[in-house]
KOLMI-112304 format. One line per 5 residues: number of its first residue (from 0); their letters; for each residue x, z, y of C-alpha. Coordinates in Angstrom, 1 decimal, always signed. Layout:
NUM	a	X Z Y ~ ...
END
This chain:
0	xxxxx	+0.0 +0.0 +0.0 ~ +2.9 +0.8 +2.4 ~ +4.5 -2.5 +1.6 ~ +1.2 -4.4 +2.5 ~ +1.0 -2.4 +5.7
5	xxxxx	+4.5 -3.3 +6.7 ~ +4.0 -6.9 +5.7 ~ +1.1 -7.3 +8.0 ~ +3.1 -5.7 +10.8 ~ +5.5 -8.8 +10.6
10	xxxxx	+2.7 -11.3 +10.9 ~ +3.1 -13.5 +14.0 ~ -0.2 -12.5 +15.7 ~ +0.6 -14.8 +18.7 ~ +0.8 -17.8 +16.4
15	xxxxx	-2.6 -16.8 +14.8 ~ -4.1 -16.4 +18.3 ~ -2.9 -19.9 +19.3 ~ -4.4 -21.4 +16.2 ~ -7.7 -19.6 +16.7
20	xxxxx	-8.0 -20.7 +20.3 ~ -7.2 -24.3 +19.4 ~ -9.9 -24.2 +16.7 ~ -12.4 -22.7 +19.1 ~ -11.7 -25.4 +21.7
25	xxxxx	-12.0 -28.0 +18.9 ~ -15.4 -26.7 +17.8 ~ -16.6 -26.9 +21.4 ~ -15.2 -30.4 +22.0 ~ -16.5 -31.7 +18.6
30	xxxxx	-20.0 -30.3 +19.5 ~ -19.9 -32.0 +22.9 ~ -18.6 -35.3 +21.5 ~ -21.4 -35.5 +18.8 ~ -24.4 -34.2 +20.7
35	xxxxx	-25.4 -37.7 +21.6 ~ -27.5 -39.5 +18.9 ~ -27.0 -42.9 +20.3 ~ -24.3 -43.7 +17.7 ~ -25.6 -43.5 +14.1
40	xxxxx	-22.1 -43.0 +12.7 ~ -21.7 -39.6 +14.4 ~ -21.8 -36.7 +11.9 ~ -24.8 -34.4 +12.2 ~ -24.1 -30.7 +12.9
45	xxxxx	-20.4 -31.5 +13.2 ~ -19.5 -28.4 +15.2 ~ -21.2 -26.1 +12.6 ~ -19.4 -27.9 +9.8 ~ -16.1 -27.6 +11.7
50	xxxxx	-16.7 -23.9 +12.1 ~ -17.4 -23.5 +8.4 ~ -14.2 -25.3 +7.5 ~ -12.4 -23.1 +9.9 ~ -13.6 -20.0 +8.1
55	xxxxx	-12.5 -21.6 +4.8 ~ -9.2 -22.3 +6.4 ~ -8.8 -18.7 +7.5 ~ -9.3 -17.5 +3.9 ~ -6.8 -20.0 +2.7
60	xxxxx	-4.3 -18.9 +5.4 ~ -4.7 -15.2 +4.4 ~ -4.1 -16.0 +0.7 ~ -1.1 -18.2 +1.5 ~ +0.4 -15.4 +3.7
65	xxxxx	+0.0 -13.0 +0.8 ~ +1.5 -15.5 -1.7 ~ +5.2 -15.6 -2.0 ~ +6.3 -19.0 -0.7 ~ +9.4 -19.0 -2.9
70	xxxxx	+7.1 -19.4 -5.9 ~ +6.2 -22.9 -4.6 ~ +9.7 -24.0 -5.3 ~ +9.1 -23.6 -9.0 ~ +6.1 -25.9 -9.1
75	xxxxx	+7.2 -28.3 -6.4 ~ +7.4 -31.4 -8.6 ~ +4.0 -30.6 -10.2 ~ +2.4 -30.5 -6.7 ~ +4.3 -33.5 -5.5
80	xxxxx	+3.3 -35.5 -8.6 ~ -0.3 -34.4 -8.2 ~ -0.4 -35.6 -4.6 ~ +1.0 -39.0 -5.7 ~ -1.7 -39.3 -8.4
85	xxxxx	-4.3 -38.6 -5.9 ~ -2.9 -41.2 -3.5 ~ -3.3 -43.7 -6.4 ~ -6.8 -42.5 -7.4 ~ -8.0 -43.0 -3.8
90	xxxxx	-7.9 -46.8 -4.3 ~ -10.8 -46.4 -6.9 ~ -13.1 -45.3 -4.1 ~ -14.9 -47.3 -1.5 ~ -13.4 -48.0 +1.9
95	xxxxx	-14.3 -45.8 +4.9 ~ -13.7 -47.4 +8.3 ~ -11.7 -50.1 +6.7 ~ -9.3 -47.9 +4.7 ~ -9.3 -46.4 +1.3
100	xxxxx	-8.2 -42.9 +2.4 ~ -10.9 -40.7 +0.9 ~ -11.9 -39.4 -2.5 ~ -15.7 -39.0 -2.3 ~ -17.3 -36.4 -4.7
105	xxxxx	-20.9 -36.2 -3.9 ~ -21.4 -34.7 -0.4 ~ -17.8 -33.7 -0.3 ~ -14.8 -35.9 +0.6 ~ -11.0 -35.2 +0.4
110	xxxxx	-8.1 -37.0 +2.1 ~ -5.1 -36.9 -0.3 ~ -2.6 -37.9 +2.3 ~ -3.1 -34.6 +4.1 ~ -2.0 -32.7 +1.0
115	xxxxx	+0.8 -35.3 +0.4 ~ +2.4 -34.3 +3.8 ~ +2.7 -30.7 +2.7 ~ +4.1 -31.5 -0.8 ~ +6.6 -33.9 +0.8
120	xxxxx	+7.9 -31.1 +3.0 ~ +8.1 -28.9 -0.1 ~ +10.3 -31.2 -2.2 ~ +12.6 -32.2 +0.6 ~ +13.0 -28.6 +1.8
125	xxxxx	+13.9 -27.5 -1.8 ~ +16.5 -30.3 -2.1 ~ +18.2 -29.5 +1.1 ~ +18.2 -25.8 +0.4 ~ +19.8 -26.5 -3.0
130	xxxxx	+22.7 -28.2 -1.3 ~ +23.1 -25.3 +1.1 ~ +23.0 -22.8 -1.8 ~ +25.6 -24.5 -4.0 ~ +29.1 -23.0 -4.3
135	xxxxx	+30.7 -26.0 -2.5 ~ +28.0 -27.6 -0.3 ~ +28.4 -31.3 +0.0 ~ +27.0 -32.7 +3.3 ~ +28.3 -36.2 +3.1
140	xxxxx	+26.0 -39.0 +4.3 ~ +25.1 -40.2 +0.8 ~ +23.3 -37.0 +0.1 ~ +20.4 -38.1 +2.2 ~ +19.6 -41.0 -0.2
145	xxxxx	+17.5 -38.8 -2.5 ~ +15.5 -37.7 +0.6 ~ +14.5 -41.4 +1.1 ~ +13.5 -41.6 -2.6 ~ +11.2 -38.6 -2.1
150	xxxxx	+9.7 -39.9 +1.1 ~ +9.2 -43.5 +0.1 ~ +6.4 -43.2 -2.6 ~ +3.9 -41.2 -0.5 ~ +4.8 -43.3 +2.5
155	xxxxx	+4.2 -46.6 +0.7 ~ +1.0 -45.5 -0.9 ~ -0.4 -44.2 +2.4 ~ +0.6 -47.5 +4.2 ~ -1.2 -49.4 +1.4
160	xxxxx	-4.5 -47.6 +2.2 ~ -3.8 -48.5 +5.1 ~ -3.4 -45.2 +7.0 ~ -0.6 -46.0 +9.5 ~ -1.0 -42.7 +11.3
165	xxxxx	-0.5 -40.5 +8.3 ~ +2.4 -42.6 +7.1 ~ +4.1 -42.1 +10.5 ~ +3.6 -38.4 +10.2 ~ +5.5 -38.5 +6.9
170	xxxxx	+8.3 -40.4 +8.6 ~ +8.4 -37.8 +11.4 ~ +8.5 -35.0 +8.9 ~ +11.5 -36.6 +7.1 ~ +13.4 -37.2 +10.4
175	xxxxx	+12.8 -33.6 +11.5 ~ +14.2 -32.3 +8.2 ~ +17.2 -34.6 +8.4 ~ +17.9 -33.5 +11.9 ~ +17.7 -29.8 +10.8
180	xxxxx	+20.1 -30.7 +8.0 ~ +22.6 -32.1 +10.4 ~ +25.6 -30.0 +9.5 ~ +28.4 -32.6 +9.7 ~ +29.4 -35.2 +12.3
185	xxxxx	+28.0 -37.9 +10.0 ~ +24.5 -36.4 +10.1 ~ +24.8 -35.7 +13.9 ~ +25.8 -39.3 +14.3 ~ +22.7 -40.4 +12.4
190	xxxxx	+20.4 -38.1 +14.5 ~ +22.0 -39.4 +17.7 ~ +21.4 -42.9 +16.6 ~ +17.7 -42.2 +15.9 ~ +17.4 -40.7 +19.4
195	xxxxx	+19.1 -43.7 +21.0 ~ +16.7 -46.1 +19.1 ~ +13.6 -44.2 +20.2 ~ +14.9 -44.1 +23.8 ~ +15.6 -47.8 +23.6
200	xxxxx	+12.0 -48.5 +22.5 ~ +10.6 -46.5 +25.4 ~ +12.8 -48.4 +27.9 ~ +11.7 -51.7 +26.4 ~ +8.1 -50.8 +26.6
205	xxxxx	+8.4 -49.8 +30.3 ~ +10.7 -52.4 +31.7 ~ +10.5 -55.3 +29.3 ~ +6.8 -55.2 +28.3 ~ +6.3 -58.9 +28.5
210	xxxxx	+9.2 -59.7 +26.3 ~ +8.0 -57.0 +23.8 ~ +4.6 -58.6 +23.8 ~ +6.2 -61.9 +22.9 ~ +8.1 -60.3 +20.0
215	xxxxx	+4.9 -58.6 +18.6 ~ +3.1 -62.0 +18.7 ~ +6.0 -63.6 +16.9 ~ +5.8 -60.9 +14.2 ~ +2.1 -61.6 +13.7
220	xxxxx	+2.8 -65.3 +13.3 ~ +5.3 -64.5 +10.6 ~ +2.8 -62.1 +9.0 ~ +5.1 -59.2 +9.4 ~ +2.3 -57.3 +11.2
225	xxxxx	-1.5 -57.3 +10.6 ~ -3.7 -58.3 +13.6 ~ -5.1 -54.8 +14.0 ~ -1.6 -53.3 +14.0 ~ -0.4 -55.8 +16.6
230	xxxxx	-3.4 -55.2 +18.8 ~ -2.7 -51.4 +18.9 ~ +0.9 -52.1 +19.9 ~ -0.2 -54.7 +22.5 ~ -2.7 -52.4 +24.1
235	xxxxx	+0.0 -49.8 +24.4 ~ +2.5 -52.2 +26.0 ~ -0.2 -53.7 +28.3 ~ -3.1 -51.4 +29.2 ~ -4.9 -54.5 +30.7
240	xxxxx	-4.8 -56.2 +27.2 ~ -8.4 -56.5 +25.9 ~ -10.1 -53.5 +27.6 ~ -13.5 -54.7 +26.4 ~ -12.4 -55.8 +22.9
245	xxxxx	-9.4 -54.6 +21.0 ~ -8.3 -52.1 +23.6 ~ -11.8 -50.7 +24.2 ~ -11.3 -47.4 +22.4 ~ -8.2 -46.4 +24.3
250	xxxxx	-9.5 -47.7 +27.6 ~ -12.7 -45.6 +27.3 ~ -10.6 -42.6 +26.4 ~ -8.4 -43.0 +29.4 ~ -11.4 -43.4 +31.7
255	xxxxx	-13.0 -40.3 +30.3 ~ -9.8 -38.2 +30.9 ~ -9.4 -39.6 +34.4 ~ -13.0 -38.8 +35.3 ~ -12.5 -35.1 +34.5
260	xxxxx	-10.3 -34.5 +37.6 ~ -8.8 -31.1 +38.0 ~ -11.4 -28.8 +36.6 ~ -13.6 -31.2 +34.6 ~ -17.3 -32.0 +34.6
265	xxxxx	-18.1 -28.8 +32.8 ~ -18.9 -28.1 +29.1 ~ -21.5 -30.5 +27.7 ~ -21.7 -32.3 +31.1 ~ -19.4 -35.2 +30.6
270	xxxxx	-21.0 -38.5 +31.2 ~ -18.9 -40.6 +28.9 ~ -18.7 -37.9 +26.3 ~ -22.4 -37.1 +26.4 ~ -23.3 -40.7 +26.2
275	xxxxx	-21.2 -41.5 +23.3 ~ -19.2 -44.1 +25.2 ~ -15.8 -43.2 +23.5 ~ -15.7 -44.4 +19.9 ~ -14.6 -41.9 +17.3
280	xxxxx	-14.3 -39.3 +20.0 ~ -14.9 -36.4 +17.6 ~ -11.8 -37.4 +15.5 ~ -9.0 -39.6 +16.9 ~ -10.0 -39.4 +20.6
285	xxxxx	-11.1 -35.7 +20.8 ~ -8.6 -35.1 +23.6 ~ -10.6 -37.4 +25.9 ~ -13.6 -35.0 +25.5 ~ -11.4 -32.1 +26.6
290	xxxxx	-10.0 -34.1 +29.5 ~ -13.4 -35.1 +30.8 ~ -15.2 -31.8 +30.5 ~ -12.3 -29.3 +31.0 ~ -10.2 -31.4 +33.3
295	xxxxx	-6.5 -31.2 +34.0 ~ -6.6 -27.4 +33.7 ~ -8.2 -27.4 +30.3 ~ -6.0 -30.3 +29.0 ~ -2.9 -28.6 +30.2
300	xxxxx	-3.9 -25.4 +28.4 ~ -4.2 -27.4 +25.2 ~ -0.7 -28.9 +25.7 ~ +0.7 -25.4 +26.4 ~ -0.9 -24.1 +23.2
305	xxxxx	+0.8 -26.8 +21.2 ~ +4.1 -26.0 +22.8 ~ +3.6 -22.3 +21.8 ~ +2.6 -23.3 +18.3 ~ +5.9 -25.2 +17.9
310	xxxxx	+7.9 -22.5 +19.5 ~ +6.5 -19.8 +17.2 ~ +7.1 -21.9 +14.1 ~ +10.7 -22.6 +15.2 ~ +11.2 -18.9 +15.7
315	xxxxx	+9.9 -18.2 +12.2 ~ +12.3 -20.9 +10.8 ~ +15.2 -19.2 +12.5 ~ +14.4 -15.8 +11.2 ~ +13.9 -16.9 +7.5
320	xxxxx	+16.0 -15.1 +5.0 ~ +16.8 -18.3 +3.0 ~ +17.4 -21.9 +3.9 ~ +14.4 -23.0 +1.8 ~ +12.1 -21.1 +4.1
325	xxxxx	+13.8 -22.6 +7.2 ~ +13.4 -26.1 +6.0 ~ +9.9 -25.5 +4.9 ~ +8.8 -24.3 +8.3 ~ +10.8 -27.0 +10.2
330	xxxxx	+9.0 -29.7 +8.2 ~ +5.8 -28.2 +9.6 ~ +7.2 -28.3 +13.1 ~ +7.8 -32.0 +12.7 ~ +4.3 -32.5 +11.4
335	xxxxx	+2.4 -30.6 +14.1 ~ +4.6 -31.7 +17.0 ~ +4.4 -35.4 +16.1 ~ +0.6 -35.3 +15.5 ~ +0.0 -33.5 +18.8
340	xxxxx	+2.2 -35.9 +20.8 ~ +0.9 -39.0 +19.2 ~ -2.8 -38.1 +19.4 ~ -2.6 -37.0 +23.0 ~ -0.3 -39.8 +23.9
345	xxxxx	-2.5 -42.6 +22.6 ~ -5.3 -41.4 +24.9 ~ -3.0 -41.8 +27.9 ~ -1.3 -45.1 +26.9 ~ +1.9 -43.1 +26.1
350	xxxxx	+2.0 -44.2 +22.5 ~ +0.3 -46.8 +20.3 ~ -3.2 -46.0 +19.0 ~ -3.1 -44.7 +15.4 ~ -5.5 -42.8 +13.2
355	xxxxx	-4.0 -39.3 +13.7 ~ -6.1 -36.2 +14.2 ~ -5.3 -33.5 +16.8 ~ -4.3 -30.5 +14.7 ~ -7.0 -27.7 +14.6
360	xxxxx	-9.1 -29.6 +17.2 ~ -10.2 -32.9 +15.7 ~ -13.2 -33.0 +13.3 ~ -12.2 -33.1 +9.7 ~ -12.4 -30.6 +6.9
365	xxxxx	-9.4 -31.6 +4.8 ~ -7.2 -31.8 +7.9 ~ -8.3 -28.4 +9.2 ~ -8.0 -26.5 +5.8 ~ -4.5 -28.1 +5.1
370	xxxxx	-3.3 -27.2 +8.6 ~ -4.4 -23.5 +8.0 ~ -2.7 -23.6 +4.7 ~ +0.5 -24.7 +6.4 ~ +0.2 -21.8 +8.9
375	xxxxx	-0.3 -19.5 +6.0 ~ +2.9 -20.7 +4.2 ~ +4.8 -20.3 +7.5 ~ +3.4 -16.8 +7.8 ~ +4.5 -16.1 +4.2
380	xxxxx	+8.1 -17.0 +5.3 ~ +7.7 -14.7 +8.4 ~ +6.5 -11.6 +6.6 ~ +9.3 -11.9 +3.9 ~ +12.2 -12.1 +6.3
385	xxxxx	+13.2 -8.6 +5.3 ~ +14.2 -8.9 +1.7 ~ +14.2 -5.2 +0.8 ~ +10.5 -4.8 +1.4 ~ +9.7 -6.9 -1.6
390	x	+12.1 -5.5 -4.2
END
């Protein structure tokens, strides 16, 4: 009993508070975005369902906190293999919004790629920790080749669905873990090269947008890109590209955010949000509902909450008693940070539009529960940072 009491004393209550506030904002925003019945595709009672999934997620988080995260290392390949099987099984089910991303079981649906992100973190974290724990650690560049072998199967299957957003999250997770693993000049060089490439893409998109558009169109002609993928890139490079056709979703989201001003129109008073003018606003474009009804102040609060979320997770990773725990939590840092940046960025033309949910805010049962599971695993690392308490 004393051990349990001391364990809960080490829980990061600020992190839990951040997650709960984000979830509360999400339930309000989802309720606002779905209150209009003009669009038959809108889910009924979405806010209530989101709240129910949040309660389920809380239970999962508490259990994961109590569960010793080190036990996951023993069954990592079983969990990883199961996630790959589910990513294959999903192709036997009908398409939803043009992608085979969901396993439908009666009234319930499950998105295997959400679980695959967590199992990918698990196997890569274990591999990297194994190198750290060896008698003579070998950090030469060739040691990252097995990481690519672990990343490629779930990435390829997710791209096949196609679910570009989820696949990009897997890529971000892998890059974050490789950056954390940078213990030699070779790995630092690789990380620096990645940063230079990303910075170069940003410069090209800002100062050489017309040339970039020509390159994208050439890639479509060569069938290196699908039309819908090219359209998402083109609307990012040129906001004036198809505002009433292929760029309609992003254009409407930006207009909704801009109309919110400093303090917003007020909860449930947004014209575009209430009228259902922003497609898929309860999922991919949920930030536009926050921007319109809560304004710059509310939007900034959400951004600050995500910064706090990442900061608390990095702190937990730094205090972990073993490198497995450090890598495990840092993988989650890459996942949450990339999803938040990409989801918010695409509403502001800062990044291409992809099907990525805003963690703890967007509507989606699988996403919400898995996110809470990740927080629970991170909390398990946090409460076990003092080894002697668990002997």
